[in-house]
All heavy atoms as an XYZ file, in Angstrom:
739
protein
N       6.594    -65.466     19.169
C       7.025    -64.362     18.364
C       6.264    -63.078     18.672
O       5.124    -63.068     18.609
C       6.879    -64.790     16.877
C       7.443    -63.914     15.868
S       7.285    -64.766     14.285
C       8.569    -63.956     13.440
N       7.003    -62.010     19.016
C       6.414    -60.781     19.354
C       5.944    -59.976     18.129
O       6.745    -59.961     17.121
C       7.364    -59.907     20.223
N       4.878    -59.273     18.255
C       4.411    -58.573     17.101
C       5.199    -57.267     17.097
O       5.676    -56.710     18.113
C       2.981    -58.310     17.152
O       2.622    -57.515     18.323
N       5.314    -56.598     15.922
C       6.075    -55.451     15.766
C       5.314    -54.180     16.431
O       6.022    -53.374     16.959
C       6.297    -55.122     14.251
N       4.028    -54.259     16.309
C       3.344    -53.032     16.906
C       2.494    -53.584     18.077
O       1.634    -54.468     17.832
C       2.422    -52.359     15.877
O       1.464    -53.266     15.428
N       2.696    -53.060     19.210
C       1.886    -53.547     20.434
C       0.666    -52.688     20.542
O       0.828    -51.354     20.530
C       2.769    -53.400     21.678
C       3.835    -54.457     21.724
C       4.430    -54.618     23.081
C       5.441    -55.726     23.078
N       5.870    -56.034     24.436
N      -0.435    -53.194     20.668
C      -1.720    -52.474     20.866
C      -1.920    -52.203     22.303
O      -1.880    -53.141     23.117
C      -2.913    -53.265     20.264
C      -4.186    -52.518     20.479
C      -2.688    -53.566     18.762
N      -2.063    -50.960     22.651
C      -2.198    -50.525     24.013
C      -3.712    -50.894     24.440
O      -4.654    -50.466     23.721
C      -1.921    -49.070     24.194
C      -1.202    -48.844     25.430
C      -0.572    -47.452     25.510
C       0.459    -47.553     26.588
N       1.144    -46.443     26.844
N      -3.904    -51.552     25.549
C      -5.190    -51.890     26.035
C      -5.764    -50.751     26.857
O      -5.008    -50.108     27.636
C      -5.092    -53.216     26.722
C      -4.726    -54.397     25.930
C      -4.748    -55.682     26.797
C      -4.314    -56.861     25.929
N      -4.325    -58.055     26.717
N      -7.041    -50.565     26.724
C      -7.662    -49.562     27.535
C      -7.916    -50.243     28.943
O      -8.294    -51.450     28.952
C      -8.960    -49.055     26.973
O      -9.836    -50.098     26.717
C      -8.711    -48.286     25.712
N      -7.834    -49.417     29.952
C      -8.113    -49.910     31.378
C      -9.588    -49.899     31.557
O     -10.252    -48.959     31.228
C      -7.428    -49.016     32.353
C      -7.596    -49.525     33.719
C      -5.930    -48.919     32.011
N     -10.100    -50.963     32.143
C     -11.586    -51.115     32.403
C     -12.018    -50.536     33.807
O     -13.006    -50.075     34.016
C     -12.024    -52.519     32.216
C     -11.823    -53.039     30.917
C     -12.180    -54.519     30.857
N     -11.811    -55.043     29.537
C     -12.698    -55.285     28.604
N     -13.976    -54.994     28.753
N     -12.314    -55.785     27.460
N     -11.073    -50.771     34.770
C     -11.426    -50.349     36.139
C     -11.253    -48.836     36.358
O     -10.366    -48.190     35.765
C     -10.460    -51.085     37.109
C     -10.637    -52.612     36.970
C     -10.674    -50.646     38.521
C      -9.614    -53.446     37.714
N     -12.165    -48.232     37.094
C     -12.233    -46.799     37.240
C     -10.943    -46.224     37.860
O     -10.406    -45.179     37.330
C     -13.451    -46.426     38.110
N     -10.380    -46.948     38.857
C      -9.149    -46.432     39.470
C      -8.023    -46.485     38.454
O      -7.091    -45.620     38.442
C      -8.854    -47.216     40.683
O      -8.650    -48.627     40.379
N      -8.083    -47.426     37.547
C      -7.044    -47.519     36.508
C      -7.090    -46.510     35.546
O      -6.126    -45.828     35.136
N      -8.381    -46.064     35.200
C      -8.616    -44.946     34.215
C      -8.130    -43.698     34.874
O      -7.526    -42.809     34.203
C     -10.054    -44.931     33.851
C     -10.473    -46.041     32.945
C     -11.818    -45.722     32.205
N     -12.847    -45.457     33.209
C     -13.732    -46.382     33.560
N     -13.806    -47.572     33.040
N     -14.749    -46.099     34.407
N      -8.407    -43.483     36.157
C      -7.927    -42.251     36.842
C      -6.360    -42.227     36.898
O      -5.835    -41.126     36.640
C      -8.467    -42.235     38.251
C      -8.132    -41.031     39.024
C      -8.715    -41.025     40.487
C      -8.229    -39.856     41.209
N      -8.781    -39.810     42.568
N      -5.809    -43.326     37.072
C      -4.353    -43.392     37.189
C      -3.714    -43.044     35.823
O      -2.753    -42.242     35.738
C      -3.842    -44.816     37.552
C      -2.430    -44.997     37.755
C      -2.023    -44.470     39.016
N      -1.140    -43.306     38.820
C      -0.708    -42.503     39.764
N      -1.144    -42.728     41.027
N       0.076    -41.539     39.557
N      -4.400    -43.434     34.775
C      -3.814    -43.075     33.400
C      -4.033    -41.574     33.114
O      -3.050    -40.933     32.635
C      -4.736    -43.797     32.348
C      -4.418    -43.247     30.948
C      -4.338    -45.309     32.391
N      -5.133    -40.920     33.577
C      -5.305    -39.510     33.495
C      -4.273    -38.782     34.271
O      -3.699    -37.796     33.826
C      -6.713    -39.075     33.964
C      -7.850    -39.494     33.054
C      -9.074    -38.678     33.398
N      -9.541    -38.864     34.819
C     -10.253    -39.821     35.277
N     -10.740    -40.712     34.590
N     -10.601    -39.809     36.606
N      -3.979    -39.233     35.552
C      -3.018    -38.634     36.389
C      -1.625    -38.738     35.687
O      -0.805    -37.819     35.807
C      -3.050    -39.252     37.760
C      -4.190    -38.896     38.601
C      -4.240    -39.602     39.916
O      -3.693    -40.699     40.028
N      -4.863    -38.960     40.862
N      -1.253    -39.866     35.163
C       0.005    -40.109     34.504
C       0.304    -39.212     33.393
O       1.402    -38.746     33.251
C       0.178    -41.628     34.124
C       0.320    -42.560     35.356
O       0.625    -42.061     36.371
O       0.159    -43.782     35.068
N      -0.767    -38.931     32.646
C      -0.658    -38.092     31.501
C      -0.260    -36.635     31.931
O       0.613    -35.948     31.468
C      -1.902    -38.080     30.642
C      -2.021    -39.392     29.942
C      -1.889    -36.873     29.633
C      -3.340    -39.585     29.239
N      -0.991    -36.155     33.051
C      -0.723    -34.844     33.545
C       0.719    -34.714     34.190
O       1.378    -33.735     33.995
C      -1.704    -34.447     34.636
C      -3.093    -34.173     34.050
C      -4.084    -33.804     35.133
C      -5.467    -33.547     34.606
N      -6.466    -33.311     35.671
N       1.061    -35.807     34.870
C       2.371    -35.756     35.531
C       3.511    -35.794     34.576
O       4.570    -35.198     34.725
C       2.515    -37.009     36.522
C       1.741    -36.853     37.859
C       1.784    -38.127     38.582
C       2.407    -35.742     38.689
N       3.305    -36.612     33.461
C       4.243    -36.705     32.440
C       4.456    -35.420     31.757
O       5.678    -34.982     31.510
C       3.904    -37.846     31.398
C       4.882    -38.104     30.448
O       5.580    -37.274     29.876
N       5.225    -39.432     30.134
N       3.444    -34.662     31.514
C       3.502    -33.307     30.883
C       4.278    -32.382     31.726
O       5.158    -31.648     31.299
C       2.119    -32.822     30.557
N       3.932    -32.420     33.064
C       4.594    -31.483     34.041
C       6.114    -31.836     34.116
O       6.908    -30.921     34.146
C       3.943    -31.643     35.375
N       6.383    -33.112     34.260
C       7.867    -33.553     34.357
C       8.576    -33.141     33.136
O       9.725    -32.787     33.201
C       7.937    -34.989     34.674
C       7.416    -35.339     36.092
O       7.231    -34.435     36.917
N       7.208    -36.546     36.344
N       7.986    -33.352     31.979
C       8.652    -33.062     30.753
C       8.914    -31.536     30.614
O      10.003    -31.187     30.201
C       7.777    -33.425     29.539
O       7.591    -34.798     29.578
N       8.033    -30.770     31.080
C       8.255    -29.284     31.085
C       9.398    -28.897     32.036
O      10.253    -28.041     31.667
C       6.929    -28.582     31.454
N       9.456    -29.561     33.153
C      10.492    -29.188     34.086
C      11.849    -29.663     33.645
O      12.867    -28.984     33.835
C      10.176    -29.833     35.531
C       9.121    -29.157     36.297
C       8.710    -29.982     37.452
C       9.482    -27.763     36.733
N      11.935    -30.848     33.010
C      13.123    -31.313     32.356
C      13.694    -30.335     31.304
O      14.803    -30.078     31.186
C      12.963    -32.728     31.874
C      13.140    -33.798     32.913
C      13.357    -35.105     32.231
N      12.181    -35.507     31.492
C      11.146    -36.164     31.875
N      10.991    -36.414     33.213
N      10.079    -36.405     31.069
N      12.757    -29.872     30.538
C      13.038    -28.908     29.431
C      13.570    -27.591     30.076
O      14.626    -26.997     29.613
C      11.844    -28.572     28.604
O      12.123    -27.574     27.628
N      12.991    -27.094     31.130
C      13.466    -25.991     31.864
C      14.807    -26.143     32.413
O      15.680    -25.207     32.352
C      12.471    -25.608     33.006
C      12.636    -24.316     33.687
C      11.497    -24.082     34.692
C      11.599    -22.785     35.327
N      10.520    -22.586     36.365
N      15.087    -27.387     32.924
C      16.438    -27.699     33.396
C      17.491    -27.644     32.304
O      18.533    -26.994     32.463
C      16.408    -29.134     34.009
C      17.683    -29.773     34.294
C      18.379    -29.521     35.499
C      18.215    -30.693     33.431
C      19.558    -30.102     35.741
C      19.383    -31.317     33.684
C      20.128    -30.985     34.888
N      17.176    -28.259     31.169
C      18.136    -28.208     30.041
C      18.382    -26.751     29.558
O      19.529    -26.384     29.189
C      17.656    -29.056     28.950
C      17.606    -30.551     29.211
C      17.309    -31.340     27.961
N      16.756    -32.615     28.354
C      15.407    -32.964     28.311
N      14.560    -32.114     27.758
N      15.045    -34.135     28.647
N      17.262    -25.979     29.487
C      17.457    -24.591     28.986
C      18.269    -23.790     30.004
O      19.139    -22.980     29.564
C      16.075    -24.026     28.948
O      15.271    -24.736     28.048
C      16.038    -22.549     28.371
N      18.125    -23.987     31.272
C      18.932    -23.253     32.256
C      20.403    -23.636     32.160
O      21.275    -22.736     32.166
C      18.468    -23.605     33.667
N      20.742    -24.919     31.964
C      22.117    -25.353     31.812
C      22.696    -24.710     30.566
O      23.840    -24.266     30.543
C      22.188    -26.883     31.866
C      21.999    -27.334     33.313
C      23.602    -27.283     31.377
C      22.060    -28.790     33.461
N      21.970    -24.804     29.447
C      22.436    -24.273     28.243
C      22.695    -22.749     28.287
O      23.674    -22.303     27.660
C      21.395    -24.606     27.087
C      21.469    -26.030     26.653
C      20.389    -26.223     25.507
C      20.234    -27.722     25.239
N      19.205    -27.923     24.257
N      21.931    -22.065     29.044
C      22.148    -20.648     29.106
C      23.447    -20.329     29.773
O      24.217    -19.361     29.389
C      20.992    -19.932     29.713
O      20.894    -20.295     31.133
N      23.704    -21.103     30.843
C      25.025    -20.860     31.559
C      26.223    -21.266     30.602
O      27.141    -20.554     30.522
C      25.056    -21.790     32.862
C      26.440    -21.691     33.500
C      24.031    -21.366     33.813
N      26.115    -22.411     29.950
C      27.182    -22.855     29.050
C      27.394    -21.786     27.932
O      28.500    -21.576     27.584
C      26.951    -24.203     28.540
C      26.914    -25.300     29.563
C      26.531    -26.690     28.912
C      28.215    -25.392     30.297
N      26.296    -21.243     27.440
C      26.363    -20.296     26.371
C      27.141    -19.064     26.789
O      27.994    -18.497     26.059
C      24.994    -19.938     25.896
C      25.009    -19.167     24.534
C      23.543    -18.993     24.161
C      23.404    -18.151     22.872
N      22.044    -17.972     22.411
N      26.772    -18.562     28.052
C      27.500    -17.422     28.558
C      28.913    -17.644     28.888
O      29.789    -16.775     28.686
C      26.748    -16.918     29.889
N      29.240    -18.802     29.310
C      30.624    -19.194     29.645
C      31.418    -19.234     28.295
O      32.606    -18.746     28.162
C      30.782    -20.602     30.415
C      32.142    -21.031     30.363
C      30.192    -20.426     31.758
N      30.822    -19.833     27.282
C      31.501    -19.921     26.001
C      31.728    -18.534     25.386
O      32.784    -18.321     24.749
C      30.639    -20.810     24.990
C      31.354    -21.159     23.715
C      30.519    -22.099     22.923
C      31.260    -22.619     21.624
N      30.542    -23.491     20.830
N      30.767    -17.658     25.597
C      30.961    -16.332     25.059
C      31.964    -15.469     25.922
O      32.524    -14.419     25.456
C      29.585    -15.573     25.138
N      32.192    -15.957     27.096
C      33.264    -15.248     27.903
C      32.679    -14.097     28.726
O      33.347    -13.243     29.215
N      31.305    -14.122     28.921
C      30.670    -13.033     29.558
C      30.562    -13.435     31.048
O      29.681    -14.192     31.420
C      29.349    -12.750     29.000
C      28.619    -11.503     29.517
O      29.202    -10.883     30.501
O      27.594    -11.125     29.010
N      31.400    -12.835     31.906
C      31.376    -13.243     33.331
C      30.087    -12.871     34.084
O      29.496    -13.660     34.765
C      32.551    -12.535     34.071
C      33.892    -13.104     33.694
C      34.970    -12.449     34.530
C      35.231    -11.119     34.040
N      36.377    -10.477     34.686
N      29.591    -11.658     33.891
C      28.396    -11.181     34.533
C      27.217    -11.992     34.189
O      26.381    -12.483     35.034
C      28.162     -9.731     34.231
N      27.044    -12.227     32.887
C      25.868    -12.988     32.416
C      25.983    -14.402     32.885
O      24.960    -15.041     33.193
C      25.807    -12.905     30.807
C      24.555    -13.517     30.260
C      24.445    -13.416     28.824
O      25.370    -12.823     28.083
N      23.378    -14.019     28.204
N      27.165    -15.022     32.862
C      27.313    -16.344     33.298
C      27.013    -16.603     34.818
O      26.312    -17.523     35.125
C      28.812    -16.798     33.063
N      27.391    -15.556     35.617
C      27.102    -15.808     37.048
C      25.604    -15.487     37.358
O      25.038    -16.219     38.117
C      27.893    -14.738     37.831
O      27.629    -13.407     37.518
N      24.965    -14.667     36.520
C      23.484    -14.455     36.719
C      22.756    -15.690     36.221
O      21.785    -16.160     36.919
C      22.989    -13.247     35.956
C      23.393    -11.925     36.465
C      22.835    -11.694     37.884
O      21.561    -11.953     38.030
O      23.536    -11.249     38.722
N      23.142    -16.274     35.057
C      22.526    -17.484     34.566
C      22.775    -18.628     35.545
O      21.810    -19.468     35.768
C      23.091    -17.797     33.150
N      23.945    -18.670     36.106
C      24.189    -19.694     37.103
C      23.275    -19.683     38.335
O      22.758    -20.664     38.870
C      25.714    -19.697     37.500
C      26.023    -20.760     38.604
C      25.935    -22.127     38.196
C      26.406    -20.391     39.805
C      26.269    -23.033     39.168
C      26.794    -21.383     40.790
C      26.651    -22.738     40.377
N      23.120    -18.437     38.842
C      22.199    -18.266     39.968
C      20.731    -18.763     39.664
O      20.041    -19.430     40.459
C      22.153    -16.761     40.417
C      23.398    -16.384     41.135
C      23.291    -14.932     41.546
C      24.568    -14.385     42.189
N      24.531    -12.910     42.471
N      20.285    -18.415     38.422
C      18.940    -18.831     38.080
C      18.954    -20.351     37.909
O      17.988    -21.042     38.239
C      18.619    -18.143     36.747
N      20.002    -20.907     37.309
C      20.058    -22.405     37.049
C      20.128    -23.142     38.353
O      19.486    -24.231     38.498
C      21.237    -22.781     36.170
N      20.763    -22.573     39.395
C      20.816    -23.247     40.685
C      19.439    -23.516     41.274
O      19.114    -24.606     41.765
C      21.607    -22.435     41.657
C      23.075    -22.734     41.635
C      23.795    -21.920     42.726
O      23.581    -20.695     42.872
N      24.736    -22.568     43.414
N      18.580    -22.533     41.147
C      17.299    -22.695     41.729
C      16.385    -23.684     40.968
O      15.636    -24.461     41.509
C      16.496    -21.354     41.867
O      16.325    -20.814     40.506
N      16.572    -23.673     39.609
C      15.824    -24.641     38.810
C      16.334    -26.031     39.131
O      15.478    -26.946     39.327
C      16.057    -24.276     37.296
C      15.573    -25.425     36.358
C      15.452    -22.977     36.933
N      17.636    -26.236     39.181
C      18.179    -27.539     39.429
C      17.748    -28.044     40.812
O      17.342    -29.261     41.014
C      19.681    -27.510     39.315
C      20.122    -27.211     37.961
C      20.341    -28.842     39.852
C      21.619    -26.952     37.750
N      17.786    -27.169     41.858
C      17.308    -27.531     43.167
C      15.848    -27.895     43.244
O      15.424    -28.908     43.886
C      17.646    -26.440     44.202
C      19.087    -26.339     44.539
O      19.734    -27.302     44.433
O      19.519    -25.233     44.871
N      15.032    -27.159     42.520
C      13.627    -27.517     42.572
C      13.270    -28.766     41.911
O      12.455    -29.553     42.381
C      12.795    -26.368     41.875
O      13.089    -26.371     40.516
N      13.994    -29.097     40.789
C      13.848    -30.431     40.150
C      14.244    -31.485     41.079
O      13.635    -32.624     41.059
C      14.526    -30.411     38.767
C      13.716    -29.574     37.875
C      14.757    -31.788     38.272
C      14.239    -29.472     36.440
N      15.327    -31.426     41.779
C      15.791    -32.425     42.724
C      14.875    -32.554     43.773
O      14.670    -33.707     44.283
C      17.190    -32.082     43.170
N      14.313    -31.495     44.337
C      13.408    -31.582     45.445
C      12.110    -32.296     45.026
O      11.440    -32.996     45.878
C      12.961    -30.180     45.957
C      14.204    -29.562     46.669
O      15.063    -30.276     47.141
O      14.119    -28.293     46.840
N      11.685    -32.157     43.772
C      10.499    -32.818     43.342
C      10.714    -34.288     42.987
O       9.801    -35.068     42.675
C       9.932    -32.153     42.144
C       9.334    -30.774     42.392
C       8.819    -30.063     41.182
C       8.075    -28.843     41.595
N       8.807    -27.606     41.505
N      12.048    -34.749     42.924
C      12.287    -36.127     42.745
C      12.462    -36.487     41.251
O      12.465    -37.698     40.894
N      12.449    -35.460     40.334
C      12.540    -35.788     38.905
C      13.973    -36.267     38.603
O      14.163    -37.206     37.870
C      12.182    -34.559     38.109
C      10.712    -34.240     38.346
C      12.457    -34.786     36.612
C      10.249    -32.948     37.710
N      14.973    -35.601     39.221
C      16.288    -36.037     39.098
C      16.808    -36.393     40.568
O      16.358    -35.758     41.592
C      17.224    -34.955     38.625
C      17.101    -34.762     37.104
C      17.305    -33.533     36.534
C      16.560    -35.768     36.263
C      17.174    -33.226     35.204
C      16.398    -35.523     34.924
C      16.700    -34.308     34.429
N      17.752    -37.320     40.664
C      18.323    -37.627     41.994
C      19.131    -36.384     42.484
O      19.634    -35.678     41.739
C      19.271    -38.803     41.857
C      19.622    -39.462     43.124
N      20.717    -39.056     43.896
C      19.075    -40.459     43.802
C      20.690    -39.799     44.968
N      19.737    -40.658     44.936
N      19.191    -36.268     43.805
C      19.898    -35.089     44.378
C      21.362    -35.122     44.009
O      22.010    -34.024     43.814
C      19.749    -35.133     45.937
C      18.332    -34.857     46.286
C      18.165    -34.554     47.839
C      16.774    -34.330     48.273
N      16.078    -33.208     47.731
N      21.989    -36.279     43.856
C      23.362    -36.393     43.492
C      23.613    -35.810     42.073
O      24.623    -35.184     41.759
C      23.934    -37.763     43.658
C      24.064    -38.219     45.101
O      23.779    -37.434     45.961
N      24.456    -39.366     45.349
N      22.677    -36.181     41.171
C      22.739    -35.672     39.786
C      22.625    -34.136     39.795
O      23.369    -33.553     39.066
C      21.636    -36.266     39.007
C      21.695    -35.751     37.525
C      20.717    -36.396     36.575
C      20.793    -35.813     35.203
N      20.160    -36.695     34.234
N      21.802    -33.625     40.631
C      21.631    -32.188     40.657
C      22.905    -31.457     41.237
O      23.355    -30.508     40.659
C      20.371    -31.836     41.572
N      23.489    -32.155     42.269
C      24.704    -31.564     42.860
C      25.837    -31.604     41.855
O      26.635    -30.710     41.779
C      25.024    -32.390     44.089
N      25.879    -32.697     41.091
C      26.930    -32.898     40.033
C      26.864    -31.760     39.007
O      27.847    -31.164     38.603
C      26.783    -34.282     39.422
C      27.913    -34.559     38.377
C      27.824    -36.002     37.855
N      26.581    -36.164     37.128
C      25.677    -37.062     37.411
N      25.743    -37.819     38.499
N      24.620    -37.242     36.631
N      25.629    -31.548     38.481
C      25.411    -30.463     37.485
C      25.790    -29.151     38.035
O      26.525    -28.303     37.399
C      24.006    -30.441     37.052
C      23.738    -31.515     35.929
N      24.071    -31.372     34.661
C      23.071    -32.716     36.048
C      23.648    -32.472     33.973
N      23.081    -33.316     34.822
N      25.388    -28.795     39.317
C      25.681    -27.497     39.863
C      27.234    -27.415     40.111
O      27.764    -26.272     39.802
C      24.974    -27.352     41.210
C      23.542    -27.154     41.082
C      22.835    -26.550     42.383
C      23.096    -27.508     43.538
N      22.456    -27.079     44.738
N      27.890    -28.473     40.468
C      29.252    -28.410     40.692
C      30.066    -28.090     39.399
O      30.982    -27.267     39.389
C      29.749    -29.687     41.312
O      31.137    -29.692     41.447
N      29.675    -28.839     38.394
C      30.356    -28.618     37.064
C      30.133    -27.215     36.512
O      31.073    -26.608     36.033
C      29.937    -29.745     36.098
C      30.471    -31.023     36.467
C      29.968    -32.088     35.489
N      30.496    -33.382     35.890
C      30.130    -34.516     35.413
N      29.190    -34.615     34.456
N      30.621    -35.722     35.841
N      28.903    -26.736     36.664
C      28.576    -25.317     36.206
C      29.381    -24.308     36.994
O      29.940    -23.346     36.457
C      27.132    -25.138     36.290
C      26.230    -25.780     35.211
C      24.775    -25.498     35.445
C      26.598    -25.459     33.783
N      29.450    -24.512     38.276
C      30.098    -23.634     39.174
C      31.640    -23.593     38.805
O      32.204    -22.542     38.856
C      30.010    -23.977     40.687
N      32.246    -24.776     38.549
C      33.570    -24.762     38.190
C      33.851    -24.061     36.845
O      34.917    -23.281     36.752
C      33.984    -26.284     37.958
N      33.020    -24.154     35.943
C      33.129    -23.415     34.675
C      33.049    -21.878     34.884
O      33.749    -21.114     34.248
C      32.122    -23.902     33.663
C      32.463    -25.291     33.155
C      31.511    -25.843     32.137
C      31.863    -27.232     31.777
N      31.125    -27.892     30.699
N      32.041    -21.484     35.646
C      31.914    -20.017     35.945
C      33.105    -19.539     36.706
O      33.586    -18.414     36.366
C      30.601    -19.748     36.679
C      30.485    -18.359     37.176
C      29.339    -20.146     35.871
N      33.573    -20.254     37.666
C      34.693    -19.844     38.450
C      36.002    -19.815     37.562
O      36.759    -18.877     37.696
C      34.947    -20.879     39.545
C      36.045    -20.374     40.522
C      36.137    -21.354     41.669
C      37.313    -20.918     42.618
N      37.448    -21.855     43.766
N      36.155    -20.750     36.663
C      37.309    -20.747     35.758
C      37.299    -19.543     34.907
O      38.306    -18.895     34.535
C      37.289    -22.014     34.959
N      36.070    -19.151     34.449
C      35.906    -17.896     33.604
C      36.217    -16.718     34.394
O      36.930    -15.842     33.839
C      34.422    -17.916     33.138
C      34.069    -16.722     32.225
C      34.744    -16.850     30.883
C      32.568    -16.663     32.055
N      35.865    -16.687     35.645
C      36.231    -15.504     36.433
C      37.675    -15.335     36.761
O      38.251    -14.318     36.756
C      35.421    -15.584     37.803
N      38.346    -16.495     37.046
C      39.753    -16.441     37.278
C      40.632    -16.283     36.071
O      41.740    -15.727     36.164
C      40.192    -17.729     38.080
O      39.896    -18.884     37.203
C      39.497    -17.790     39.401
N      40.166    -16.594     34.879
C      40.938    -16.598     33.630
C      41.144    -15.085     33.281
O      42.206    -14.753     32.767
C      40.235    -17.298     32.556
N      40.138    -14.241     33.620
C      40.297    -12.819     33.150
C      40.834    -12.049     34.199
O      41.644    -12.096     34.875
C      38.946    -12.365     32.804
């Protein structure tokens, strides 16, 4: 029978303690980059929803570099990055052709 709350054990070996310290820093950095990714996508979608072509294209250019950098670092798979860029590009292009 598993207990409801699992107690995290502290690592005794020095290399294990170092790994824990590194993991905490990497987790914080990756979380910040994922947040930046979501913010970039939301800014493009917000501009598209508002119908502002110029702002949407500028936000898309900025979002492309953010998405590429996250894919290069391995936080997201390259195919996921390509999928997001493709969908955003289609929305910006549809906005440009609609008007």
